[in-house]
C-alpha positions as CSV (number, residue, x, y, z in Angstrom):
1,X,60.3,-8.9,-63.8
2,X,61.7,-7.1,-60.8
3,X,58.6,-5.0,-60.5
4,X,56.3,-8.1,-60.5
5,X,58.4,-9.7,-57.7
6,X,58.2,-6.5,-55.6
7,X,54.4,-6.5,-56.1
8,X,54.1,-10.2,-55.1
9,X,56.3,-9.6,-52.1
10,X,54.3,-6.6,-51.0
11,X,51.0,-8.6,-51.3
12,X,52.4,-11.5,-49.3
13,X,53.6,-9.1,-46.6
14,X,50.2,-7.4,-46.5
15,X,48.5,-10.8,-46.1
16,X,50.7,-11.7,-43.2
17,X,50.0,-8.3,-41.5
18,X,46.3,-8.7,-42.0
19,X,46.4,-12.3,-40.6
20,X,48.3,-11.0,-37.6
21,X,45.9,-8.2,-37.0
22,X,43.0,-10.6,-37.3
23,X,44.5,-12.9,-34.7
24,X,45.2,-9.9,-32.4
25,X,41.6,-8.9,-32.7
26,X,40.3,-12.3,-32.0
27,X,42.5,-12.6,-28.9
28,X,41.4,-9.1,-27.7
29,X,37.7,-10.0,-28.2
30,X,38.3,-13.3,-26.3
31,X,39.8,-11.4,-23.3
32,X,36.8,-9.0,-23.3
33,X,34.3,-11.9,-23.5
34,X,36.0,-13.7,-20.6
35,X,36.0,-11.5,-17.5
36,X,38.7,-12.1,-14.9
37,X,38.0,-14.8,-12.3
38,X,36.5,-13.9,-8.9
39,X,38.4,-15.7,-6.3
40,X,36.8,-14.6,-3.0
41,X,37.3,-15.4,0.6
42,X,35.1,-14.5,3.6
43,X,36.9,-13.1,6.6
44,X,35.7,-12.5,10.2
45,X,38.3,-10.5,12.1
46,X,37.7,-12.1,15.5
47,X,39.6,-14.0,18.1
48,X,37.1,-15.2,20.6
49,X,35.2,-12.2,21.9
50,X,38.0,-9.8,20.8
51,X,39.2,-8.6,17.4
52,X,42.3,-8.9,15.4
53,X,44.8,-6.1,15.8
54,X,45.6,-3.8,12.8
55,X,48.8,-5.7,12.3
56,X,46.9,-9.0,12.3
57,X,44.5,-7.6,9.6
58,X,47.5,-6.6,7.5
59,X,49.1,-10.1,7.8
60,X,45.7,-11.7,6.8
61,X,45.5,-9.5,3.7
62,X,49.1,-10.4,2.8
63,X,48.3,-14.1,3.2
64,X,45.1,-13.8,1.1
65,X,46.9,-12.0,-1.7
66,X,49.8,-14.4,-1.6
67,X,47.4,-17.3,-2.0
68,X,45.9,-15.9,-5.2
69,X,42.6,-14.6,-3.9
70,X,41.4,-11.3,-5.3
71,X,38.3,-10.4,-3.4
72,X,37.8,-10.2,0.4
73,X,34.3,-10.3,1.9
74,X,35.0,-8.7,5.2
75,X,32.6,-9.0,8.1
76,X,31.3,-5.6,8.9
77,X,27.9,-6.2,10.5
78,X,28.4,-8.8,13.3
79,X,26.3,-10.1,16.1
80,X,24.3,-6.9,16.3
81,X,27.2,-4.5,16.0
82,X,28.7,-2.5,13.1
83,X,32.4,-3.0,12.8
84,X,32.8,0.5,11.5
85,X,32.3,3.9,13.3
86,X,28.6,4.3,12.4
87,X,27.1,7.7,13.0
88,X,23.7,6.2,12.0
89,X,24.0,3.4,14.6
90,X,25.1,5.9,17.2
91,X,22.1,8.1,16.6
92,X,19.8,5.1,17.1
93,X,21.5,3.3,20.0
94,X,24.2,5.5,21.6
95,X,27.0,3.2,20.3
96,X,29.3,3.7,17.4
97,X,30.6,0.2,17.1
98,X,31.1,-3.0,19.2
99,X,32.5,-1.8,22.6
100,X,35.2,-4.5,22.3
101,X,36.6,-2.5,19.3
102,X,37.1,0.7,21.4
103,X,37.7,3.7,19.2
104,X,38.9,1.6,16.2
105,X,37.3,1.6,12.8
106,X,37.9,-2.0,11.9
107,X,36.3,-1.8,8.5
108,X,38.5,1.2,7.5
109,X,41.6,-0.6,8.6
110,X,40.7,-3.6,6.5
111,X,39.9,-1.5,3.4
112,X,43.3,0.2,3.6
113,X,45.2,-3.1,4.0
114,X,43.2,-4.9,1.3
115,X,43.8,-2.1,-1.2
116,X,47.5,-2.0,-0.3
117,X,47.8,-5.6,-1.7
118,X,45.6,-4.9,-4.7
119,X,42.6,-6.8,-3.3
120,X,39.0,-5.8,-3.8
121,X,37.1,-5.6,-0.6
122,X,33.3,-5.9,0.0
123,X,31.7,-5.1,3.3
124,X,29.9,-8.3,4.3
125,X,26.8,-7.8,6.4
126,X,27.1,-11.3,7.8
127,X,24.3,-11.1,10.3
128,X,21.6,-9.5,8.2
129,X,18.3,-9.4,10.1
130,X,20.0,-10.9,13.2
131,X,20.4,-8.0,15.6
132,X,21.6,-9.7,18.8
133,X,23.2,-12.9,20.0
134,X,22.9,-13.9,23.7
135,X,26.6,-14.9,23.6
136,X,27.6,-11.2,23.4
137,X,28.9,-9.5,26.5
138,X,25.7,-8.4,28.2
139,X,24.6,-4.7,28.2
140,X,22.8,-3.8,31.5
141,X,19.1,-3.3,30.8
142,X,19.4,-4.4,27.2
143,X,19.1,-8.2,27.2
144,X,18.2,-8.2,23.5
145,X,20.7,-5.6,22.5
146,X,20.5,-1.8,22.2
147,X,18.4,-1.7,19.0
148,X,15.5,-3.8,20.2
149,X,15.6,-2.1,23.6
150,X,14.6,1.1,21.7
151,X,12.3,-0.6,19.2
152,X,10.8,-3.7,20.9
153,X,8.0,-3.9,18.3
154,X,10.7,-4.7,15.7
155,X,11.4,-8.1,17.2
156,X,10.6,-11.2,15.1
157,X,8.4,-13.8,16.7
158,X,7.4,-17.5,16.5
159,X,3.9,-18.9,16.6
160,X,3.9,-19.2,20.4
161,X,5.0,-15.5,20.7
162,X,8.5,-16.3,21.8
163,X,11.4,-14.5,20.2
164,X,14.5,-16.5,20.9
165,X,15.8,-18.4,17.8
166,X,18.5,-21.1,18.0
167,X,21.9,-19.8,16.7
168,X,23.2,-23.3,15.8
169,X,26.4,-22.6,17.7
170,X,25.2,-22.0,21.3
171,X,23.0,-19.2,22.7
172,X,20.1,-17.6,20.8
173,X,19.6,-15.0,18.2
174,X,17.1,-12.2,18.2
175,X,16.0,-11.3,14.7
176,X,14.7,-8.1,13.3
177,X,11.1,-8.2,12.2
178,X,11.3,-9.0,8.4
179,X,8.2,-7.1,7.5
180,X,8.0,-4.1,9.8
181,X,8.5,-1.2,7.3
182,X,10.6,0.9,9.7
183,X,12.8,-2.1,10.6
184,X,13.4,-2.9,6.9
185,X,14.3,0.7,6.2
186,X,16.6,0.7,9.2
187,X,18.6,-2.3,7.9
188,X,18.8,-0.8,4.5
189,X,20.0,2.6,5.9
190,X,22.7,0.8,7.9
191,X,24.2,-0.8,4.8
192,X,23.7,2.4,2.8
193,X,25.9,4.3,5.2
194,X,28.9,2.1,4.1
195,X,28.3,2.8,0.5
196,X,28.1,6.6,1.2
197,X,31.2,6.8,3.4
198,X,33.7,4.0,2.6
199,X,35.9,3.1,-0.3
200,X,34.5,-0.4,-0.6
201,X,34.3,-2.3,-3.9
202,X,31.0,-3.9,-2.9
203,X,28.5,-4.7,-0.2
204,X,27.3,-8.2,0.4
205,X,24.0,-8.8,2.3
206,X,23.5,-11.9,4.3
207,X,20.8,-13.6,6.3
208,X,18.1,-11.9,4.2
209,X,15.9,-14.8,5.0
210,X,13.9,-16.3,7.9
211,X,15.6,-18.3,10.7
212,X,16.4,-21.9,9.7
213,X,15.9,-23.3,13.1
214,X,13.2,-24.0,14.0
215,X,12.4,-24.2,10.3
216,X,10.0,-21.5,9.0
217,X,8.5,-20.8,12.5
218,X,8.8,-17.1,12.1
219,X,6.6,-14.2,10.9
220,X,4.0,-14.2,13.7
221,X,4.7,-10.7,15.0
222,X,1.9,-8.2,14.9
223,X,3.2,-6.3,11.9
224,X,3.5,-9.4,9.7
225,X,0.2,-10.8,10.9
226,X,-1.6,-7.5,10.1
227,X,-0.2,-7.4,6.6
228,X,-1.0,-11.0,5.8
229,X,-4.5,-10.6,7.2
230,X,-5.1,-7.4,5.3
231,X,-4.3,-9.2,2.0
232,X,-6.1,-12.5,2.6
233,X,-8.7,-11.7,5.2
234,X,-7.5,-14.4,7.6
235,X,-4.4,-14.5,9.9
236,X,-1.3,-16.5,8.9
237,X,-1.7,-20.3,9.1
238,X,-0.4,-22.1,12.1
239,X,1.1,-24.7,9.8
240,X,4.5,-23.0,9.2
241,X,5.1,-24.7,5.8
242,X,1.7,-23.8,4.3
243,X,2.6,-23.2,0.6
244,X,0.7,-19.8,0.4
245,X,2.2,-18.6,3.7
246,X,5.7,-19.7,2.5
247,X,5.3,-18.0,-0.9
248,X,4.0,-14.8,0.7
249,X,7.0,-14.5,3.1
250,X,9.4,-15.3,0.3
251,X,8.0,-12.6,-1.9
252,X,8.3,-10.1,0.9
253,X,12.0,-10.9,1.2
254,X,12.5,-10.6,-2.6
255,X,10.9,-7.1,-2.4
256,X,13.3,-6.2,0.4
257,X,16.3,-7.3,-1.6
258,X,15.2,-5.2,-4.6
259,X,14.7,-2.1,-2.4
260,X,18.1,-2.6,-0.6
261,X,19.8,-3.1,-4.0
262,X,18.3,0.1,-5.4
263,X,19.0,2.2,-2.3
264,X,22.7,1.1,-2.1
265,X,23.3,1.6,-5.8
266,X,21.7,5.1,-5.6
267,X,24.1,6.0,-2.8
268,X,27.1,4.6,-4.8
269,X,26.6,3.3,-8.3
270,X,30.1,1.9,-8.4
271,X,29.7,-0.7,-5.6
272,X,28.8,-4.3,-6.4
273,X,25.7,-5.4,-4.4
274,X,25.4,-9.1,-3.8
275,X,23.6,-11.5,-1.4
276,X,24.7,-14.6,0.5
277,X,21.3,-15.7,1.9
């Protein structure tokens, strides 16, 4: 009958609608389960000993976006200098930023240009515990940089007491003491300032490790020696790859990373905190 045909037609239509809704639900759940790709690129805004202009930063962000990247890890802590106008660094050293940058805030320029192109930007603390490079333009009276001039006990040292570590690209690095509690807090506070003041999408730590060259010959400063001796009753072994000595130093770095993560997230819960050790 006519009524029966209408009922059958209605049931068929409802089945099609239910099927379409089920497919739509499956597709939506698939999109939720598969986060968008992270296509990142690391950027150091340097030309020799100078820096890119604001226009060059803008062109770089255009090129990055045009080539289908979506995250920029932008060098913000470089060769012992913050590449932002750091009040914290000024209070400690008398400098706001790398003198070669003048009055510019290079990180803020990069943030504005990255967001203009829809890119996420993370402040990349490329140099981590490295606080000076001998290839930097010299500062009279501060051969190891302004921070270690103020806090010489924060200098990392080798077995023989020396403190120059090969950079791998000419010149030497001076490293911040990995285990001095005040030095550790200083480095955390430096990165935390970015989270507090800048509209970054993330902060990426780097060189949260001991120097690679010479391999493992680090941790013989007085603060580290005192901590190890207090725990084991003997000073650190002179064999730099002693398993217990290696494990102890590694655990100290893991503890630092946890503390840095918690401190940065407490300052700004919305930033991603990562590490490129």
